[in-house]
C-alpha positions as CSV (number, residue, x, y, z in Angstrom):
1,M,127.9,76.5,103.6
2,L,127.9,74.3,100.5
3,A,124.1,74.3,100.3
4,G,124.0,78.1,100.7
5,A,126.6,78.6,98.0
6,V,124.8,76.3,95.6
7,T,121.4,78.0,96.3
8,V,122.9,81.5,95.7
9,T,124.6,80.4,92.5
10,S,121.4,78.7,91.2
11,I,119.3,81.8,91.9
12,A,121.9,84.1,90.2
13,G,122.1,81.7,87.2
14,Y,118.3,81.4,86.9
15,V,117.8,85.2,87.0
16,A,120.6,85.8,84.5
17,L,119.4,83.2,82.1
18,S,115.8,84.5,82.3
19,F,116.9,88.0,81.5
20,T,119.1,86.7,78.7
21,I,116.4,84.6,77.1
22,N,113.7,87.3,77.3
23,G,115.7,90.4,76.8
24,L,114.9,92.4,73.6
25,P,117.5,94.8,72.4
26,T,116.8,98.3,71.3
27,Y,117.2,99.3,67.7
28,P,120.6,100.9,66.8
29,P,120.5,104.5,65.5
30,A,120.0,104.4,61.7
31,G,121.5,106.8,59.2
32,W,120.2,107.7,55.8
33,V,121.2,107.4,52.1
34,A,119.7,109.4,49.3
35,V,120.3,110.4,45.7
36,L,120.1,114.0,44.4
37,Q,120.5,115.2,40.9
38,P,120.3,118.8,39.5
39,A,116.8,120.1,39.3
40,T,117.3,120.9,35.6
41,A,118.2,117.2,34.7
42,T,115.7,115.2,32.7
43,D,113.8,112.4,34.4
44,T,114.0,109.9,31.6
45,D,116.4,107.5,33.4
46,V,115.3,105.0,36.0
47,V,117.4,105.0,39.1
48,Q,117.8,102.1,41.6
49,L,119.4,102.8,45.0
50,L,120.8,99.6,46.5
51,V,121.9,99.3,50.2
52,Q,123.5,96.2,51.6
53,A,125.3,95.6,54.9
54,R,126.8,92.8,56.8
55,T,128.5,92.4,60.2
56,E,132.0,91.1,60.2
57,A,134.3,90.9,63.3
58,G,132.3,93.5,65.2
59,Q,132.2,95.9,62.2
60,T,129.5,96.8,59.7
61,R,130.6,96.6,56.1
62,A,128.2,98.6,54.0
63,A,127.8,98.8,50.2
64,Y,125.9,101.7,48.5
65,D,125.3,101.2,44.8
66,L,123.5,103.3,42.2
67,V,122.2,101.3,39.2
68,V,120.8,103.3,36.3
69,S,119.1,102.4,33.0
70,G,117.7,104.7,30.4
71,P,118.2,106.5,27.2
72,R,120.6,109.2,28.4
73,P,123.9,109.5,30.4
74,Y,123.4,110.0,34.1
75,T,124.9,112.4,36.6
76,G,124.0,112.6,40.2
77,D,125.2,112.7,43.8
78,L,124.9,110.0,46.4
79,L,124.5,111.5,49.9
80,I,125.3,109.5,53.1
81,G,124.4,110.8,56.5
82,G,124.3,109.8,60.2
83,S,125.6,106.4,61.3
84,A,125.5,105.2,57.7
85,R,128.6,107.3,56.8
86,L,131.7,105.3,56.0
87,A,134.7,105.6,58.3
88,T,136.9,103.8,55.8
89,A,136.4,103.0,52.1
90,V,137.5,99.5,50.9
91,P,137.7,98.1,47.3
92,D,134.5,96.9,45.9
93,P,134.8,93.2,45.2
94,V,132.1,93.3,42.5
95,M,133.7,96.1,40.4
96,P,136.7,95.4,38.2
97,A,140.1,95.9,39.8
98,S,141.1,98.3,37.0
99,S,138.3,100.7,37.7
100,A,139.2,103.8,39.7
101,P,137.6,104.0,43.2
102,L,135.1,106.7,43.8
103,R,136.1,109.7,45.9
104,I,134.3,110.6,49.1
105,Q,133.7,114.3,49.7
106,R,133.0,115.3,53.2
107,I,130.5,118.2,53.8
108,P,130.6,119.4,57.4
109,D,127.2,121.0,57.3
110,L,124.6,120.5,54.6
111,I,121.6,122.8,54.7
112,F,118.7,123.0,52.2
113,N,115.6,125.1,52.0
114,Y,112.4,123.4,51.2
115,G,109.6,125.5,52.6
116,A,111.7,125.4,55.8
117,V,115.3,125.0,56.7
118,I,116.5,121.4,56.5
119,N,119.8,121.0,58.4
120,L,121.3,117.5,57.6
121,G,124.5,118.1,59.5
122,A,127.7,116.3,58.4
123,V,127.3,114.5,55.1
124,Q,129.4,112.4,52.8
125,L,129.0,113.0,49.1
126,V,129.9,110.6,46.3
127,H,129.6,111.9,42.8
128,I,128.2,109.4,40.3
129,S,128.8,109.8,36.6
130,L,127.7,107.3,34.1
131,P,128.4,108.5,30.5
132,V,127.1,105.2,29.1
133,V,123.8,104.0,30.3
134,S,122.1,100.8,29.1
135,P,118.5,101.0,28.0
136,C,115.8,99.6,30.3
137,P,114.8,96.1,29.4
138,A,111.5,96.0,27.4
139,Q,108.7,94.6,29.6
140,P,105.2,94.6,28.2
141,G,102.9,96.2,30.7
142,G,105.8,97.5,32.8
143,L,108.0,95.8,35.3
144,P,106.5,92.9,37.3
145,P,106.4,93.2,41.1
146,G,109.8,92.6,42.8
147,T,111.8,93.3,39.6
148,L,114.2,96.2,39.8
149,P,115.6,97.8,36.6
150,G,119.2,98.7,36.1
151,V,122.2,97.6,34.1
152,S,124.9,100.4,34.5
153,A,126.1,100.8,38.1
154,E,128.6,102.6,40.3
155,G,129.0,102.4,44.0
156,I,131.1,102.5,47.1
157,V,132.0,100.0,49.8
158,G,133.3,100.7,53.3
159,V,133.1,100.3,57.0
160,A,130.2,102.2,58.4
161,Y,130.4,104.4,61.5
162,G,127.4,102.7,63.2
163,P,126.1,99.1,63.3
164,V,122.9,98.0,61.6
165,Q,122.2,95.2,64.1
166,Q,122.4,95.0,67.9
167,N,122.2,92.1,70.3
168,W,120.8,92.1,73.8
169,A,123.9,92.2,76.1
170,G,124.4,91.6,79.8
171,P,126.3,94.0,82.2
172,A,129.4,95.4,80.6
173,G,128.7,93.2,77.5
174,W,129.9,90.0,79.2
175,W,127.4,87.9,77.4
176,H,124.8,88.3,74.7
177,G,121.2,87.1,74.2
178,P,119.7,85.3,71.3
179,H,117.5,88.2,70.2
180,I,118.8,90.7,67.6
181,S,117.4,94.0,66.4
182,Q,118.3,95.5,63.0
183,A,117.7,99.1,61.9
184,W,118.7,99.8,58.3
185,P,119.4,103.3,56.9
186,L,116.5,105.4,55.6
187,T,117.0,104.8,51.9
188,G,115.8,107.2,49.2
189,A,114.9,110.3,51.3
190,F,116.1,112.8,53.9
191,P,115.2,112.5,57.6
192,G,112.5,114.8,58.7
193,V,111.3,115.4,55.1
194,P,108.1,113.8,53.7
195,A,108.8,110.7,51.6
196,D,106.9,112.1,48.7
197,A,108.9,115.4,48.6
198,L,110.9,115.3,45.4
199,G,112.2,118.9,45.4
200,D,113.3,121.4,44.4
201,F,115.7,121.6,47.4
202,T,117.6,124.9,47.4
203,A,121.1,124.6,48.8
204,I,122.0,127.0,51.6
205,S,125.3,125.5,52.8
206,G,127.5,122.7,51.6
207,L,126.2,122.8,48.0
208,S,124.9,125.4,45.6
209,G,122.0,125.5,43.2
210,S,118.7,123.6,43.2
211,W,118.5,119.8,43.6
212,A,115.8,117.2,43.3
213,R,115.3,113.5,43.9
214,P,114.8,111.2,40.9
215,V,111.2,110.8,39.8
216,Q,111.7,107.2,38.7
217,E,113.5,105.8,41.7
218,Y,113.5,102.3,43.1
219,T,115.0,101.4,46.5
220,Q,116.3,98.0,47.7
221,V,117.7,97.1,51.1
222,G,119.3,93.6,51.5
223,A,120.7,91.6,54.4
224,D,122.4,88.7,52.8
225,D,124.5,87.6,55.8
226,I,121.6,86.4,58.0
227,P,122.2,82.6,58.8
228,V,119.5,80.2,57.8
229,T,119.2,79.0,61.3
230,W,117.9,82.4,62.5
231,S,114.2,83.1,62.5
232,T,112.5,86.3,61.6
233,D,110.2,87.5,64.4
234,S,108.9,90.7,62.8
235,T,109.8,93.2,60.1
236,T,108.6,96.8,59.4
237,P,107.6,97.1,56.6
238,A,107.0,93.6,55.5
239,A,110.0,92.1,53.8
240,S,109.9,91.1,50.1
241,G,111.7,87.8,50.8
242,P,112.5,85.8,54.0
243,Y,116.0,84.7,52.9
244,P,118.0,86.7,52.1
245,L,116.0,89.3,54.0
246,T,115.1,91.9,51.4
247,W,113.0,95.0,51.1
248,Q,112.1,96.4,47.6
249,S,110.0,99.5,47.1
250,R,109.2,102.3,44.7
251,T,109.2,104.7,47.6
252,P,111.7,105.5,50.4
253,V,112.0,102.7,53.0
254,S,113.6,102.5,56.5
255,P,113.4,98.8,57.4
256,L,113.4,97.4,60.9
257,A,113.7,93.7,61.9
258,Q,113.6,91.5,65.0
259,L,115.5,88.2,64.6
260,T,116.2,85.3,66.9
261,D,119.3,83.0,66.9
262,S,117.3,79.7,67.3
263,P,120.2,77.4,68.2
264,S,121.5,79.8,70.9
265,L,117.9,80.2,72.3
266,A,117.5,76.4,72.5
267,L,120.8,76.0,74.3
268,L,119.9,78.8,76.8
269,Q,116.5,77.2,77.5
270,D,118.2,73.9,78.3
271,W,120.5,75.7,80.8
272,L,117.5,77.4,82.3
273,V,115.8,74.0,83.0
274,I,119.1,72.7,84.6
275,S,119.3,75.9,86.7
276,A,115.7,75.5,87.9
277,V,116.3,71.9,88.9
278,G,119.4,72.9,90.8
279,L,117.6,75.7,92.5
280,G,114.9,73.3,93.7
281,I,117.4,70.8,95.1
282,A,119.6,73.4,96.8
283,G,116.5,75.1,98.3
284,S,115.3,71.9,99.8
285,M,118.8,71.2,101.3
286,L,119.0,74.7,102.7
287,A,115.5,74.4,104.3
288,S,116.4,71.1,105.9
289,L,119.6,72.5,107.4
290,L,117.8,75.6,108.7
291,F,115.2,73.3,110.4
292,E,117.9,71.2,112.0
293,W,119.7,74.4,113.2
294,L,116.5,75.9,114.7
295,R,115.0,72.8,116.3
296,P,117.2,72.7,119.5
297,R,116.6,76.4,120.1
298,L,112.8,75.9,119.9
299,Q,113.0,73.0,122.3
300,H,115.0,75.0,125.0
301,A,113.0,78.2,124.5
302,P,111.6,79.6,127.9
303,A,107.9,79.5,128.6
304,A,105.9,82.4,127.3
305,S,104.6,83.3,130.8
306,N,106.3,83.0,134.3
307,S,103.1,82.7,136.2
308,P,102.6,79.3,137.9
309,P,100.0,77.0,136.5
310,P,96.6,77.2,138.1
311,R,96.2,74.8,141.1
312,V,93.6,72.1,140.5
313,P,92.1,71.2,143.8
314,A,92.2,67.6,144.9
315,P,89.0,65.6,144.5
316,A,88.7,65.4,148.3
317,D,88.6,69.2,148.7
318,R,85.9,69.8,146.0
319,P,82.5,70.4,147.7
320,M,79.7,68.2,146.5
321,R,77.0,70.1,144.7
322,F,73.4,68.9,144.6
323,S,70.3,70.2,143.0
324,R,67.4,71.8,144.9
325,D,65.6,68.4,145.0
326,S,68.4,67.1,147.2
327,L,67.0,69.1,150.2
328,R,64.1,66.7,150.2
329,R,66.3,64.1,151.7
330,P,65.7,64.0,155.5
331,S,69.3,63.4,156.4
332,H,70.4,66.5,154.5
333,R,67.7,68.7,156.0
334,L,68.5,67.4,159.5
335,A,72.2,68.2,159.1
336,C,71.5,71.7,157.8
337,S,69.0,72.4,160.5
338,R,71.2,71.3,163.4
339,L,74.2,73.2,162.1
340,Q,72.1,76.4,161.7
341,R,70.7,76.1,165.2
342,F,74.2,75.4,166.6
343,W,75.9,78.5,165.1
344,G,73.0,80.9,164.8
345,G,71.1,80.2,168.1
346,S,71.8,81.0,171.8
347,S,74.5,79.6,173.9
348,A,72.1,77.0,175.3
349,G,71.0,76.1,171.9
350,R,74.5,75.7,170.7
351,R,75.3,73.4,173.6
352,G,72.3,71.3,172.9
353,T,73.0,71.2,169.2
354,A,76.6,70.5,170.0
355,G,75.5,67.5,172.0
356,G,73.4,66.4,169.1
357,I,76.4,66.7,166.8
358,A,78.6,64.8,169.3
359,S,76.0,62.0,169.4
360,E,76.0,62.0,165.6
361,V,79.8,61.8,165.6
362,A,79.7,58.9,168.0
363,R,77.0,57.1,166.0
364,L,78.2,57.7,162.5
365,G,81.9,58.3,163.0
366,S,83.8,61.4,162.1
367,G,84.4,60.3,158.5
368,R,80.8,59.8,157.6
369,L,79.7,62.9,159.4
370,S,82.3,64.9,157.5
371,A,80.8,63.6,154.3
372,L,77.3,64.4,155.6
373,V,78.4,68.0,156.3
374,S,79.9,68.3,152.8
375,K,76.6,67.1,151.3
376,A,74.7,69.5,153.4
377,E,77.0,72.3,152.3
378,G,76.2,71.6,148.7
379,S,72.5,71.3,149.3
380,C,72.4,74.5,151.3
381,M,74.3,76.5,148.7
382,N,71.5,75.5,146.2
383,A,68.7,76.5,148.5
384,T,66.1,78.9,147.2
385,S,65.4,80.6,150.6
386,V,67.2,83.9,151.1
387,G,67.8,83.1,154.7
388,W,69.3,79.7,153.8
389,R,71.6,81.2,151.2
390,Q,72.9,83.7,153.8
391,D,73.0,81.8,157.1
392,V,73.3,78.1,156.4
393,P,76.5,78.2,154.3
394,V,78.3,80.0,157.1
395,A,77.2,77.4,159.6
396,V,78.2,74.6,157.2
397,R,81.7,76.0,156.7
398,R,82.3,76.4,160.4
399,S,80.9,72.9,161.1
400,S,83.2,71.5,158.5
401,K,86.2,73.1,160.1
402,L,85.1,71.8,163.5
403,I,84.6,68.3,162.3
404,R,87.9,68.2,160.4
405,R,89.7,69.0,163.7
């Protein structure tokens, strides 16, 4: 019982560890974040849309900021949809405590017309107003790659409805694997709309008027809470920096990432080796116990067939066989000839031959004559004559019976 329990436990542990180590989680559903401004607004300002998120105590805390630089005041709306919407707004730790928090307006159904109907569903709207905007820093030849403009900023922080990362989990979430998938919100565009579509978007429901995306827009998505002990397996698109994991682009971006918790993976691999060794030892014990249990039954198993074994005749009963050349011996020919005349001839001939056999018995003795008859039987059975093959063996068999009496 102990060996069986250990074997079953080792098998279950090995299978569970294998699935845990190799299991890849699916990507969580990603929401979207975009900026709209009135279609009549000037495009002299440069807008940067910054999205950051971190997982804390099973919740995703997201921060959506709009950073603007340019020669004019800026007015626009930050739209948040899908799982990126905020369930609860919290104070922004970066902004001064004296600043008033931004208000979240909830739109139950936002619909635009852009060649076709675009139904964005339930959307959160945060109105951004920057009466004072700092000018863009002067950079000869434009901004270098990886540098995002922006001095004046407003944003909002809160707990998002959906997670941005997801671990592989066992049944009912009892344990988690070392692989993590991250899906960040689509930043800078609407879902289902081409990334290069800037507008005009004509509002049908939820808003009024015509709206457009900023012409000079930068997007940045950052994951600054990834531990340094984690490894990055893959990113789509390629990340701008490995740590912190960051994507920067002048076009809309929807990042995906596959990560691995390296210390957790190493620990699980050690347990997998221990489980494999235990499985081998327990399997050997169980096989030995089964062999000891089955061996007495195999020894007392009935024979496969109830028929008696074939009888092997005793050496004395086996007739002696000779080749055809043995008939050349005079003694053998004499015995066969006399026996044939005795049994195949007339009554007088049988009497005469019987007398000759009797004299042979008296001269040679019954034992030697019996051997002679047996030799004659073997010689006659190998004879080539048809008559000998038919008549002589019968005479030999009868003579054998007579002599053995």
